[in-house]
PASEBA-1860 file (N, C-alpha, C; in nm, 3 decimals):
! residues 244
1> MNVLGIDI> -6.124/-2.885/15.861/-6.202/-2.905/15.968/-6.141/-2.873/16.096 ~ -6.200/-2.818/16.214/-6.135/-2.803/16.351/-6.165/-2.958/16.435 ~ -6.034/-2.990/16.503/-6.065/-3.094/16.539/-5.983/-3.068/16.710 ~ -6.029/-3.159/16.805/-5.949/-3.098/16.912/-5.849/-3.213/16.946 ~ -5.713/-3.183/16.951/-5.617/-3.269/16.970/-5.585/-3.286/17.126 ~ -5.547/-3.403/17.141/-5.525/-3.454/17.309/-5.371/-3.526/17.277 ~ -5.262/-3.489/17.359/-5.158/-3.569/17.359/-5.101/-3.608/17.514 ~ -5.116/-3.716/17.547/-5.123/-3.792/17.655/-4.966/-3.843/17.667
9> GGTGIKGA> -4.904/-3.765/17.761/-4.733/-3.791/17.801/-4.733/-3.843/17.954 ~ -4.581/-3.864/17.975/-4.582/-3.931/18.111/-4.579/-3.814/18.221 ~ -4.551/-3.717/18.174/-4.584/-3.617/18.290/-4.656/-3.505/18.271 ~ -4.717/-3.500/18.148/-4.856/-3.395/18.117/-4.947/-3.440/17.996 ~ -5.058/-3.417/18.009/-5.155/-3.441/17.915/-5.203/-3.280/17.859 ~ -5.207/-3.277/17.721/-5.175/-3.166/17.670/-5.321/-3.165/17.557 ~ -5.377/-3.039/17.537/-5.501/-3.052/17.434/-5.508/-2.901/17.356 ~ -5.573/-2.894/17.268/-5.594/-2.770/17.220/-5.661/-2.806/17.096
17> PVNTVDGV> -5.778/-2.756/17.022/-5.834/-2.748/16.904/-5.734/-2.704/16.789 ~ -5.760/-2.779/16.666/-5.625/-2.768/16.581/-5.724/-2.711/16.442 ~ -5.667/-2.637/16.359/-5.717/-2.632/16.242/-5.679/-2.720/16.163 ~ -5.714/-2.822/16.089/-5.661/-2.918/16.047/-5.610/-2.961/15.892 ~ -5.650/-2.815/15.832/-5.600/-2.750/15.691/-5.453/-2.692/15.708 ~ -5.423/-2.662/15.801/-5.293/-2.579/15.793/-5.218/-2.616/15.918 ~ -5.268/-2.692/16.027/-5.225/-2.744/16.121/-5.157/-2.651/16.233 ~ -5.245/-2.541/16.230/-5.252/-2.438/16.371/-5.331/-2.453/16.464
25> LLAERLRI> -5.291/-2.438/16.599/-5.373/-2.441/16.694/-5.447/-2.325/16.692 ~ -5.573/-2.358/16.718/-5.693/-2.242/16.755/-5.710/-2.174/16.869 ~ -5.628/-2.190/17.005/-5.642/-2.185/17.119/-5.492/-2.193/17.205 ~ -5.478/-2.111/17.304/-5.353/-2.147/17.375/-5.396/-2.299/17.405 ~ -5.284/-2.384/17.419/-5.287/-2.532/17.466/-5.339/-2.515/17.615 ~ -5.375/-2.649/17.664/-5.436/-2.636/17.788/-5.330/-2.788/17.822 ~ -5.261/-2.765/17.965/-5.170/-2.859/18.004/-5.189/-2.920/18.116 ~ -5.243/-2.994/18.176/-5.282/-3.081/18.301/-5.185/-3.185/18.320
33> PTPNPATP> -5.136/-3.195/18.484/-5.038/-3.308/18.480/-5.085/-3.457/18.499 ~ -5.031/-3.572/18.430/-5.066/-3.690/18.455/-5.060/-3.764/18.560 ~ -5.200/-3.794/18.574/-5.231/-3.830/18.713/-5.136/-3.953/18.771 ~ -5.155/-4.000/18.879/-5.049/-4.100/18.948/-5.129/-4.163/19.037 ~ -5.152/-4.311/19.026/-5.100/-4.394/18.921/-5.212/-4.298/18.758 ~ -5.142/-4.360/18.669/-5.202/-4.298/18.536/-5.301/-4.424/18.479 ~ -5.376/-4.465/18.577/-5.466/-4.563/18.510/-5.529/-4.513/18.383 ~ -5.609/-4.606/18.302/-5.704/-4.560/18.215/-5.837/-4.454/18.243
41> EAVAEVVK> -5.870/-4.527/18.369/-5.992/-4.417/18.391/-5.948/-4.319/18.478 ~ -5.803/-4.252/18.536/-5.778/-4.150/18.580/-5.744/-4.084/18.454 ~ -5.684/-4.129/18.374/-5.643/-4.049/18.212/-5.754/-3.999/18.174 ~ -5.880/-4.128/18.147/-5.972/-4.057/18.108/-6.071/-3.927/18.141 ~ -6.056/-3.932/18.302/-6.103/-3.797/18.340/-6.057/-3.677/18.291 ~ -5.896/-3.689/18.268/-5.836/-3.551/18.237/-5.873/-3.526/18.130 ~ -5.883/-3.623/17.995/-5.925/-3.631/17.850/-6.076/-3.527/17.913 ~ -6.164/-3.589/17.966/-6.281/-3.515/17.978/-6.272/-3.390/18.024
49> EIVHHFEW> -6.190/-3.372/18.118/-6.174/-3.227/18.183/-6.131/-3.108/18.043 ~ -6.011/-3.196/17.975/-5.999/-3.080/17.826/-6.071/-3.063/17.740 ~ -6.167/-3.176/17.710/-6.297/-3.151/17.630/-6.384/-3.069/17.661 ~ -6.396/-3.052/17.830/-6.524/-2.936/17.862/-6.448/-2.815/17.895 ~ -6.304/-2.805/17.907/-6.247/-2.655/17.884/-6.281/-2.598/17.768 ~ -6.266/-2.682/17.696/-6.281/-2.592/17.527/-6.438/-2.642/17.512 ~ -6.530/-2.648/17.556/-6.645/-2.682/17.525/-6.714/-2.739/17.416 ~ -6.604/-2.864/17.366/-6.589/-2.913/17.271/-6.689/-3.058/17.249
57> TGHVGCTI> -6.754/-3.052/17.156/-6.886/-3.130/17.095/-6.832/-3.203/16.943 ~ -6.728/-3.146/16.913/-6.686/-3.266/16.795/-6.586/-3.364/16.784 ~ -6.528/-3.382/16.665/-6.413/-3.496/16.680/-6.323/-3.458/16.779 ~ -6.247/-3.555/16.824/-6.129/-3.561/16.930/-6.056/-3.666/16.857 ~ -5.882/-3.612/16.870/-5.796/-3.703/16.846/-5.701/-3.730/16.944 ~ -5.642/-3.854/16.982/-5.590/-3.859/17.109/-5.509/-3.948/17.088 ~ -5.334/-3.893/17.143/-5.240/-3.970/17.142/-5.218/-4.065/17.274 ~ -5.128/-4.191/17.274/-5.113/-4.279/17.362/-5.003/-4.310/17.368
65> PARVEHGL> -4.883/-4.324/17.452/-4.755/-4.404/17.428/-4.773/-4.529/17.436 ~ -4.825/-4.605/17.331/-4.841/-4.786/17.322/-4.876/-4.771/17.167 ~ -4.872/-4.908/17.175/-4.933/-4.936/17.016/-5.100/-4.976/17.067 ~ -5.115/-4.904/16.941/-5.279/-4.907/16.954/-5.324/-4.960/16.822 ~ -5.404/-5.067/16.842/-5.461/-5.133/16.721/-5.620/-5.116/16.689 ~ -5.667/-5.053/16.615/-5.803/-4.989/16.585/-5.863/-4.963/16.719 ~ -5.806/-4.859/16.786/-5.855/-4.837/16.947/-5.815/-4.904/17.057 ~ -5.772/-5.001/17.008/-5.716/-5.126/17.167/-5.564/-5.105/17.174
73> VRTAANIH> -5.588/-5.088/17.317/-5.403/-5.070/17.335/-5.363/-5.218/17.338 ~ -5.231/-5.246/17.313/-5.170/-5.377/17.281/-5.055/-5.390/17.377 ~ -4.975/-5.276/17.419/-4.872/-5.272/17.495/-4.856/-5.171/17.578 ~ -4.767/-5.180/17.665/-4.765/-5.050/17.789/-4.611/-5.062/17.867 ~ -4.534/-5.013/17.753/-4.353/-5.000/17.819/-4.335/-4.876/17.868 ~ -4.432/-4.771/17.845/-4.401/-4.673/17.947/-4.552/-4.612/18.009 ~ -4.622/-4.694/17.993/-4.766/-4.649/18.055/-4.790/-4.777/18.157 ~ -4.892/-4.723/18.245/-4.980/-4.814/18.356/-5.000/-4.973/18.254
81> KGWIDTQV> -4.971/-5.049/18.344/-5.022/-5.191/18.278/-5.154/-5.219/18.256 ~ -5.241/-5.111/18.338/-5.365/-5.163/18.308/-5.428/-5.092/18.207 ~ -5.349/-5.040/18.114/-5.378/-5.016/17.967/-5.394/-5.134/17.867 ~ -5.320/-5.239/17.899/-5.297/-5.334/17.803/-5.460/-5.391/17.796 ~ -5.511/-5.409/17.641/-5.640/-5.463/17.613/-5.761/-5.365/17.659 ~ -5.724/-5.244/17.657/-5.809/-5.143/17.691/-5.863/-5.100/17.542 ~ -5.992/-5.072/17.546/-6.055/-5.019/17.451/-6.055/-4.898/17.441 ~ -5.924/-4.833/17.406/-5.939/-4.687/17.470/-6.030/-4.567/17.389
89> DSLFSGVT> -6.065/-4.612/17.277/-6.163/-4.499/17.194/-6.288/-4.489/17.265 ~ -6.343/-4.611/17.285/-6.472/-4.644/17.358/-6.463/-4.578/17.477 ~ -6.360/-4.596/17.554/-6.340/-4.543/17.697/-6.367/-4.371/17.708 ~ -6.253/-4.328/17.612/-6.272/-4.212/17.586/-6.417/-4.124/17.547 ~ -6.428/-4.196/17.451/-6.600/-4.181/17.364/-6.703/-4.155/17.484 ~ -6.707/-4.249/17.544/-6.790/-4.291/17.683/-6.777/-4.133/17.783 ~ -6.659/-4.134/17.847/-6.677/-4.020/17.910/-6.699/-3.863/17.845 ~ -6.651/-3.830/17.719/-6.676/-3.715/17.675/-6.795/-3.712/17.586
97> GCRVTVLN> -6.871/-3.821/17.553/-6.944/-3.780/17.465/-6.912/-3.759/17.291 ~ -6.798/-3.737/17.265/-6.768/-3.711/17.171/-6.691/-3.841/17.088 ~ -6.692/-3.826/16.929/-6.607/-3.920/16.858/-6.501/-3.907/16.878 ~ -6.405/-4.030/16.934/-6.263/-4.022/16.951/-6.178/-4.104/16.871 ~ -6.075/-4.058/16.816/-5.977/-4.154/16.750/-5.852/-4.159/16.833 ~ -5.808/-4.285/16.843/-5.666/-4.287/16.957/-5.582/-4.343/16.860 ~ -5.419/-4.289/16.868/-5.349/-4.342/16.799/-5.216/-4.334/16.871 ~ -5.111/-4.421/16.848/-4.962/-4.402/16.909/-4.909/-4.276/16.870
105> DADAAGIA> -4.839/-4.202/16.983/-4.800/-4.101/17.004/-4.691/-4.054/16.901 ~ -4.591/-4.145/16.859/-4.514/-4.126/16.780/-4.540/-4.123/16.650 ~ -4.653/-4.226/16.631/-4.726/-4.175/16.514/-4.773/-4.082/16.463 ~ -4.873/-4.017/16.570/-4.960/-3.855/16.531/-4.819/-3.783/16.521 ~ -4.758/-3.756/16.618/-4.603/-3.678/16.576/-4.573/-3.667/16.446 ~ -4.548/-3.798/16.410/-4.477/-3.808/16.264/-4.584/-3.775/16.161 ~ -4.667/-3.796/16.189/-4.842/-3.736/16.077/-4.804/-3.586/16.078 ~ -4.791/-3.538/16.197/-4.788/-3.402/16.203/-4.675/-3.324/16.107
113> SMRFGAGR> -4.573/-3.389/16.131/-4.441/-3.363/16.052/-4.452/-3.370/15.931 ~ -4.498/-3.489/15.877/-4.529/-3.532/15.702/-4.624/-3.437/15.646 ~ -4.738/-3.373/15.734/-4.796/-3.307/15.670/-4.793/-3.110/15.722 ~ -4.708/-3.094/15.784/-4.702/-2.979/15.826/-4.570/-2.910/15.885 ~ -4.486/-2.997/15.862/-4.339/-2.964/15.951/-4.235/-3.010/15.845 ~ -4.117/-3.068/15.885/-3.994/-3.110/15.843/-4.012/-3.185/15.707 ~ -4.113/-3.279/15.742/-4.155/-3.397/15.614/-4.224/-3.387/15.544 ~ -4.316/-3.266/15.554/-4.396/-3.180/15.423/-4.364/-3.220/15.245
121> SLDGLVFF> -4.412/-3.276/15.190/-4.407/-3.320/15.030/-4.247/-3.402/15.040 ~ -4.254/-3.469/15.140/-4.113/-3.613/15.115/-4.173/-3.739/15.076 ~ -4.136/-3.772/15.015/-4.185/-3.949/14.923/-4.063/-3.981/14.977 ~ -4.070/-4.159/14.912/-4.011/-4.233/14.979/-4.004/-4.264/15.095 ~ -3.910/-4.332/15.162/-3.888/-4.385/15.272/-3.837/-4.322/15.378 ~ -3.957/-4.244/15.500/-3.931/-4.155/15.570/-3.919/-4.227/15.701 ~ -3.825/-4.196/15.813/-3.872/-4.252/15.957/-3.858/-4.097/16.024 ~ -3.988/-4.103/16.123/-3.974/-4.003/16.243/-3.921/-4.080/16.343
129> ITVGTGIG> -3.808/-4.039/16.413/-3.743/-4.081/16.547/-3.798/-3.974/16.661 ~ -3.891/-3.991/16.750/-3.900/-3.908/16.842/-3.787/-3.972/16.972 ~ -3.756/-3.863/17.036/-3.649/-3.899/17.145/-3.684/-3.810/17.302 ~ -3.714/-3.888/17.374/-3.773/-3.843/17.510/-3.757/-3.920/17.614 ~ -3.859/-3.953/17.691/-3.850/-4.040/17.817/-3.795/-4.191/17.722 ~ -3.842/-4.202/17.622/-3.825/-4.346/17.552/-3.774/-4.268/17.384 ~ -3.762/-4.377/17.330/-3.732/-4.361/17.179/-3.841/-4.397/17.098 ~ -3.964/-4.350/17.028/-4.070/-4.370/16.969/-4.015/-4.370/16.786
137> SAMFYNQQ> -4.120/-4.411/16.706/-4.068/-4.428/16.558/-4.240/-4.431/16.482 ~ -4.175/-4.379/16.379/-4.297/-4.393/16.287/-4.234/-4.376/16.152 ~ -4.315/-4.486/16.074/-4.250/-4.498/15.899/-4.368/-4.468/15.832 ~ -4.290/-4.396/15.697/-4.387/-4.348/15.599/-4.307/-4.380/15.484 ~ -4.441/-4.441/15.382/-4.379/-4.462/15.259/-4.448/-4.370/15.151 ~ -4.387/-4.285/15.064/-4.470/-4.216/15.002/-4.568/-4.115/15.075 ~ -4.559/-4.054/15.209/-4.641/-4.012/15.287/-4.762/-4.101/15.334 ~ -4.723/-4.246/15.330/-4.875/-4.346/15.401/-4.783/-4.416/15.513
145> LIPNTELG> -4.853/-4.337/15.601/-4.848/-4.407/15.738/-4.814/-4.537/15.746 ~ -4.703/-4.647/15.803/-4.714/-4.768/15.852/-4.715/-4.765/15.969 ~ -4.858/-4.806/16.055/-4.824/-4.792/16.177/-4.786/-4.889/16.273 ~ -4.757/-4.845/16.407/-4.697/-4.901/16.526/-4.582/-4.977/16.507 ~ -4.488/-4.908/16.458/-4.355/-4.965/16.417/-4.247/-4.973/16.563 ~ -4.298/-4.927/16.652/-4.222/-4.953/16.802/-4.076/-4.966/16.775 ~ -3.991/-4.901/16.720/-3.873/-4.920/16.698/-3.751/-4.880/16.789 ~ -3.810/-4.837/16.902/-3.741/-4.788/17.011/-3.717/-4.916/17.120
153> HLRLKGMA> -3.765/-5.035/17.074/-3.723/-5.158/17.132/-3.663/-5.256/17.062 ~ -3.575/-5.207/16.928/-3.467/-5.283/16.886/-3.391/-5.263/17.014 ~ -3.286/-5.418/16.981/-3.185/-5.445/17.079/-3.064/-5.368/17.058 ~ -3.013/-5.255/17.126/-2.886/-5.250/17.135/-2.786/-5.268/17.265 ~ -2.687/-5.306/17.268/-2.600/-5.354/17.377/-2.693/-5.438/17.467 ~ -2.752/-5.540/17.416/-2.820/-5.624/17.533/-2.910/-5.555/17.597 ~ -3.008/-5.461/17.541/-3.114/-5.388/17.611/-3.199/-5.325/17.478 ~ -3.347/-5.301/17.537/-3.391/-5.218/17.471/-3.341/-5.075/17.389
161> AEEYASNR> -3.319/-5.038/17.273/-3.264/-4.913/17.231/-3.325/-4.797/17.353 ~ -3.434/-4.763/17.361/-3.444/-4.672/17.441/-3.405/-4.649/17.580 ~ -3.372/-4.776/17.637/-3.282/-4.805/17.766/-3.145/-4.751/17.776 ~ -3.079/-4.733/17.648/-2.931/-4.729/17.627/-2.939/-4.583/17.536 ~ -3.029/-4.517/17.446/-3.005/-4.394/17.396/-3.113/-4.286/17.390 ~ -3.209/-4.316/17.486/-3.273/-4.212/17.519/-3.267/-4.078/17.575 ~ -3.327/-3.943/17.564/-3.277/-3.847/17.641/-3.293/-3.863/17.790 ~ -3.408/-3.955/17.829/-3.396/-3.964/17.971/-3.263/-4.039/18.012
169> VREQEGLT> -3.232/-4.159/17.977/-3.102/-4.192/18.000/-2.976/-4.105/17.982 ~ -3.015/-4.014/17.919/-2.862/-3.939/17.897/-2.865/-3.822/18.005 ~ -3.012/-3.783/18.058/-2.969/-3.727/18.181/-2.951/-3.795/18.298 ~ -3.007/-3.957/18.327/-2.980/-3.990/18.437/-2.823/-4.027/18.459 ~ -2.769/-4.063/18.335/-2.625/-4.082/18.369/-2.524/-4.000/18.358 ~ -2.593/-3.850/18.307/-2.509/-3.739/18.347/-2.411/-3.753/18.195 ~ -2.449/-3.802/18.071/-2.397/-3.830/17.961/-2.382/-3.676/17.900 ~ -2.270/-3.670/17.846/-2.237/-3.515/17.777/-2.316/-3.549/17.647
177> WKKWARRF> -2.335/-3.432/17.542/-2.404/-3.435/17.425/-2.362/-3.533/17.359 ~ -2.218/-3.513/17.361/-2.104/-3.619/17.262/-2.101/-3.765/17.276 ~ -2.087/-3.762/17.418/-2.104/-3.954/17.443/-2.245/-3.992/17.396 ~ -2.385/-3.902/17.439/-2.493/-3.950/17.387/-2.507/-3.937/17.244 ~ -2.449/-3.874/17.196/-2.457/-3.873/17.048/-2.393/-4.021/16.962 ~ -2.266/-4.065/17.025/-2.227/-4.166/17.024/-2.325/-4.289/17.044 ~ -2.398/-4.312/17.113/-2.492/-4.402/17.170/-2.622/-4.397/17.051 ~ -2.652/-4.261/17.042/-2.758/-4.273/16.947/-2.739/-4.298/16.798
185> QKYLDRIE> -2.618/-4.264/16.747/-2.547/-4.302/16.618/-2.558/-4.434/16.613 ~ -2.552/-4.522/16.699/-2.581/-4.680/16.685/-2.703/-4.699/16.671 ~ -2.805/-4.633/16.733/-2.905/-4.682/16.733/-2.956/-4.631/16.550 ~ -2.909/-4.517/16.522/-2.954/-4.459/16.369/-2.872/-4.574/16.259 ~ -2.726/-4.602/16.288/-2.658/-4.726/16.211/-2.787/-4.848/16.177 ~ -2.845/-4.880/16.313/-2.893/-4.993/16.305/-3.066/-4.991/16.195 ~ -3.135/-4.863/16.210/-3.209/-4.833/16.132/-3.175/-4.835/16.001 ~ -3.074/-4.763/15.949/-3.018/-4.766/15.834/-2.979/-4.906/15.766
193> FLFAPDTI> -2.907/-4.995/15.823/-2.866/-5.145/15.788/-3.010/-5.208/15.782 ~ -3.095/-5.181/15.861/-3.242/-5.293/15.861/-3.329/-5.218/15.742 ~ -3.329/-5.053/15.721/-3.449/-5.034/15.663/-3.400/-4.943/15.517 ~ -3.273/-4.868/15.538/-3.218/-4.830/15.443/-3.343/-4.663/15.392 ~ -3.383/-4.608/15.483/-3.464/-4.495/15.460/-3.387/-4.387/15.363 ~ -3.482/-4.325/15.317/-3.435/-4.197/15.259/-3.424/-4.046/15.317 ~ -3.488/-4.073/15.428/-3.502/-3.927/15.529/-3.514/-3.980/15.655 ~ -3.432/-3.937/15.760/-3.466/-3.963/15.900/-3.476/-3.818/15.941
201> IIGGGISR> -3.619/-3.828/16.003/-3.639/-3.673/16.075/-3.632/-3.697/16.238 ~ -3.535/-3.607/16.293/-3.541/-3.628/16.475/-3.650/-3.555/16.515 ~ -3.699/-3.585/16.632/-3.827/-3.529/16.711/-3.796/-3.528/16.820 ~ -3.950/-3.487/16.908/-3.925/-3.498/17.063/-3.840/-3.366/17.088 ~ -3.825/-3.375/17.254/-3.748/-3.256/17.306/-3.599/-3.232/17.261 ~ -3.561/-3.295/17.206/-3.428/-3.287/17.167/-3.440/-3.233/17.020 ~ -3.559/-3.190/16.958/-3.520/-3.133/16.839/-3.555/-2.977/16.840 ~ -3.528/-2.945/16.961/-3.522/-2.787/17.020/-3.414/-2.732/16.921
209> PAKVAEYW> -3.411/-2.617/16.874/-3.284/-2.580/16.799/-3.168/-2.544/16.905 ~ -3.172/-2.508/17.035/-3.060/-2.509/17.123/-2.986/-2.650/17.136 ~ -3.114/-2.723/17.123/-3.031/-2.874/17.176/-2.985/-2.925/17.049 ~ -3.047/-2.918/16.937/-3.005/-2.965/16.811/-2.868/-2.924/16.763 ~ -2.836/-2.816/16.818/-2.661/-2.727/16.799/-2.584/-2.820/16.919 ~ -2.639/-2.882/17.003/-2.510/-2.939/17.110/-2.500/-3.097/17.029 ~ -2.560/-3.140/16.938/-2.527/-3.294/16.920/-2.539/-3.315/16.745 ~ -2.554/-3.217/16.681/-2.604/-3.249/16.549/-2.475/-3.278/16.472
217> SYLSTRAE> -2.375/-3.234/16.514/-2.256/-3.248/16.431/-2.180/-3.375/16.447 ~ -2.230/-3.438/16.544/-2.155/-3.571/16.586/-2.253/-3.704/16.506 ~ -2.370/-3.684/16.466/-2.418/-3.769/16.380/-2.398/-3.755/16.254 ~ -2.407/-3.872/16.165/-2.351/-3.897/16.047/-2.472/-4.010/15.987 ~ -2.558/-3.970/15.858/-2.619/-4.086/15.811/-2.623/-4.067/15.648 ~ -2.631/-4.192/15.583/-2.660/-4.217/15.462/-2.776/-4.146/15.391 ~ -2.894/-4.167/15.493/-3.004/-4.075/15.461/-3.005/-3.893/15.515 ~ -3.100/-3.854/15.441/-3.066/-3.708/15.489/-3.164/-3.709/15.595
225> LRPAELEN> -3.072/-3.651/15.668/-3.113/-3.653/15.861/-3.156/-3.455/15.866 ~ -3.311/-3.474/15.913/-3.386/-3.343/15.971/-3.385/-3.324/16.077 ~ -3.402/-3.233/16.149/-3.449/-3.180/16.296/-3.592/-3.135/16.248 ~ -3.675/-3.214/16.327/-3.793/-3.174/16.348/-3.839/-3.054/16.372 ~ -3.952/-2.981/16.302/-4.030/-2.807/16.323/-4.116/-2.796/16.432 ~ -4.196/-2.880/16.466/-4.330/-2.865/16.548/-4.303/-2.870/16.680 ~ -4.182/-2.956/16.719/-4.151/-2.950/16.894/-4.253/-2.996/16.948 ~ -4.299/-2.926/17.067/-4.408/-2.974/17.143/-4.565/-3.000/17.096
233> EAGIIGAA> -4.576/-2.919/17.026/-4.705/-2.911/16.965/-4.756/-3.041/16.833 ~ -4.643/-3.116/16.813/-4.667/-3.237/16.724/-4.761/-3.331/16.758 ~ -4.760/-3.373/16.870/-4.868/-3.487/16.900/-5.008/-3.433/16.892 ~ -5.008/-3.304/16.962/-5.159/-3.239/16.925/-5.199/-3.213/16.799 ~ -5.112/-3.174/16.670/-5.149/-3.142/16.563/-5.168/-3.301/16.506 ~ -5.083/-3.384/16.520/-5.107/-3.489/16.452/-5.207/-3.569/16.491 ~ -5.288/-3.598/16.608/-5.360/-3.649/16.668/-5.488/-3.578/16.619 ~ -5.486/-3.447/16.607/-5.624/-3.361/16.542/-5.624/-3.416/16.377
241> AAAI> -5.499/-3.452/16.312/-5.499/-3.471/16.171/-5.535/-3.619/16.159 ~ -5.500/-3.704/16.240/-5.551/-3.855/16.220/-5.693/-3.895/16.232 ~ -5.789/-3.780/16.335/-5.891/-3.789/16.359/-5.989/-3.765/16.238 ~ -5.929/-3.717/16.116/-6.024/-3.697/16.002/-5.950/-3.785/15.884
END
């Protein structure tokens, strides 16, 4: 089945139709800057624009950087506070005329990885950790998603982990990759202490091969550690896959 996947991020909203059998984009993705302020209504208009651009009338899968419970947004750590308690699937369906499935962005990227990327065929307990503006997490047991883990908010050094070890913090504080890796290692240690996963997959912008080469040798885990493979297309592909 073909589904339109849309990935809502802090700086850009990206979409493309996806073949959900093999996880391949069927057209060049469209990227539109995220509106400022990124209120639910403003973002809904961008989602509508993407749907119209592809002349789409079928199913739509959409990510959002928040905890989503049955289409209802519960948190807003990295998005406009107006999203809290928004029934976002109904909002997007209303403006597009399509059936829309909405889920957490890290969960979507994790789904893509488990079906089509570095996590395909993996059993046991697998964590997908996405590192960018914040830190997102997705947990899978025998390929089954356990949604809305939000482990970027674990406490490290008296603050949320994503305020201590995200890629945004690395850039803002001018940390070398080695110094940043020491911070991120503390985060991985906490994940392993709490959950003892079999595999940890690292995704987000830092999963690009050129960046992986900068820090990978500084990390050490009991779990098998893998870089993600789908990079910036993961959210789009996972959103589409989740819609069916």
